[in-house]
C-alpha positions as CSV (number, residue, x, y, z in Angstrom):
1,M,24.2,17.6,-20.9
2,D,22.2,19.8,-18.2
3,A,19.0,19.3,-20.3
4,V,19.6,15.6,-19.5
5,V,19.7,16.1,-15.7
6,V,16.7,18.1,-15.5
7,E,14.7,15.4,-17.6
8,A,16.0,12.6,-15.1
9,E,15.1,15.2,-12.3
10,A,11.6,15.6,-13.6
11,A,11.0,12.0,-13.9
12,D,12.2,11.4,-10.1
13,V,9.5,13.8,-9.2
14,A,6.8,11.9,-11.4
15,N,7.7,8.9,-9.9
16,T,7.3,10.2,-6.3
17,Y,3.6,10.2,-4.3
18,K,3.6,11.7,-1.2
19,G,0.7,11.1,1.9
20,Q,0.0,11.8,5.2
21,C,-2.4,10.7,8.3
22,L,-6.0,12.3,9.0
23,C,-4.2,15.0,11.4
24,G,-0.9,15.6,9.5
25,A,1.6,14.3,12.1
26,V,3.2,11.5,9.9
27,S,3.8,12.1,6.3
28,F,5.7,10.1,3.7
29,E,7.3,10.1,0.2
30,A,7.3,7.0,-1.6
31,I,9.3,6.6,-5.0
32,D,7.8,4.0,-7.6
33,L,4.7,2.7,-6.1
34,S,3.3,-0.2,-7.5
35,D,0.0,-0.5,-8.5
36,I,-3.5,-0.7,-6.3
37,W,-4.6,-4.0,-4.9
38,Y,-8.1,-4.6,-3.2
39,C,-7.3,-6.8,-0.4
40,H,-10.1,-8.7,1.3
41,C,-8.8,-11.0,3.6
42,K,-9.5,-11.5,7.6
43,Q,-6.6,-9.6,9.0
44,C,-7.4,-6.3,6.9
45,Q,-11.3,-6.5,7.8
46,K,-10.5,-6.6,11.5
47,L,-7.9,-3.8,11.0
48,T,-10.1,-1.4,8.9
49,G,-13.7,-2.8,9.3
50,H,-13.8,-3.5,5.6
51,Y,-11.4,-4.2,2.9
52,I,-8.4,-2.2,2.1
53,A,-6.8,-0.8,-1.3
54,A,-3.1,-0.7,-1.1
55,A,-0.1,-0.1,-3.0
56,G,3.6,-1.4,-2.2
57,V,7.0,0.4,-2.2
58,T,10.5,-0.9,-1.6
59,R,11.4,-0.4,1.6
60,E,14.5,1.8,0.7
61,N,12.3,3.9,-1.9
62,L,9.7,4.9,1.5
63,T,10.6,7.7,3.5
64,I,8.5,8.3,6.8
65,H,8.0,11.3,8.9
66,G,6.8,11.6,12.5
67,D,5.8,9.0,15.0
68,V,4.4,5.7,13.5
69,N,2.9,3.3,16.2
70,W,4.2,-0.2,14.7
71,L,1.4,-2.9,16.2
72,P,2.2,-6.3,15.6
73,I,-0.7,-8.1,14.1
74,S,0.2,-11.7,13.6
75,D,4.1,-13.6,14.2
76,R,4.7,-12.2,10.5
77,S,3.3,-8.8,10.0
78,K,2.6,-5.2,11.7
79,S,0.5,-2.3,11.0
80,G,1.5,1.4,11.0
81,H,-0.6,3.7,12.3
82,C,-0.3,7.5,13.1
83,R,0.2,7.9,17.3
84,A,-1.5,11.2,17.5
85,C,-4.5,10.3,15.3
86,G,-4.6,6.4,14.8
87,S,-4.7,6.5,11.2
88,Y,-3.6,3.3,9.6
89,M,-1.2,4.1,6.9
90,F,1.5,1.1,6.5
91,W,1.2,-2.7,6.6
92,D,4.8,-4.6,6.9
93,E,5.6,-8.0,6.4
94,A,9.6,-9.0,7.5
95,A,9.7,-11.8,5.0
96,R,8.7,-9.3,2.0
97,D,10.9,-6.2,0.6
98,T,8.1,-4.0,0.2
99,V,5.7,-2.3,2.4
100,S,2.2,-1.6,1.7
101,I,0.5,2.0,1.9
102,L,-3.0,2.1,2.1
103,A,-4.0,4.3,-1.1
104,G,-6.6,6.3,1.3
105,S,-3.3,7.9,2.6
106,L,-1.6,9.2,-0.5
107,N,-2.5,12.7,-1.3
108,D,-2.6,12.0,-5.1
109,A,-2.9,8.5,-6.7
110,A,-3.1,9.8,-9.9
111,G,-1.1,7.3,-12.7
112,L,-1.7,4.1,-10.4
113,E,-4.4,1.8,-11.6
114,V,-6.3,-1.0,-9.6
115,K,-4.9,-4.5,-10.6
116,G,-7.3,-6.9,-8.7
117,H,-8.6,-8.4,-6.0
118,I,-6.8,-10.8,-3.5
119,F,-7.9,-13.3,-0.9
120,I,-11.8,-12.6,-1.9
121,E,-12.7,-16.2,-0.3
122,E,-12.3,-14.3,3.1
123,K,-14.2,-11.7,1.9
124,G,-17.3,-10.4,3.7
125,S,-20.5,-11.5,3.2
126,Y,-22.5,-8.4,2.9
127,Y,-20.9,-7.3,-0.4
128,E,-20.3,-8.5,-3.7
129,I,-17.2,-8.0,-6.1
130,T,-19.0,-6.4,-9.2
131,D,-16.4,-4.9,-11.3
132,D,-14.3,-7.0,-14.0
133,L,-11.0,-7.0,-12.0
134,P,-9.2,-10.4,-11.6
135,Q,-10.1,-12.4,-8.6
136,Y,-7.2,-14.2,-6.6
137,K,-8.1,-17.1,-3.8
138,G,-4.5,-15.6,-2.4
139,F,-1.9,-13.7,-3.9
140,P,-1.5,-14.0,-7.6
141,S,1.5,-16.3,-8.9
142,Q,2.9,-13.4,-10.2
143,G,2.5,-11.5,-6.6
144,T,1.2,-8.3,-6.2
145,R,4.2,-6.2,-7.2
146,G,6.0,-8.3,-9.9
147,E,7.8,-10.4,-7.4
148,G,6.5,-13.9,-7.6
149,I,5.2,-15.7,-4.7
150,Q,7.0,-19.2,-4.1
């Protein structure tokens, strides 16, 4: 009986990803992250200066420590930044049950894969997508986290 409990605890630890901002003032734990997608939309470009790589996590599986500055970036979404160093770490749209975590804020992304590119028609004209990953004009019909898009 105890062996089963130990095995279950080990599985939970294996599915937990940790990360932090540049200065360490904000950290997080995320359980069962989705795989990573590259987003080329204009909003991501304006926020970061380039496209982003992000994974998703359900709200109940994300624990944030520290002072996050949530900035409205549209009437539907907001971005989360460390108040101390300004690191952009999170993207949140109230209509979704997940929060996006920028992959660069993860301490280790081992076990996650990049699944594809979204909003490719908005990509910058100064670069080409040269890998063989799937490319989508918007969100794929199955969503980026298996949620399906209506």
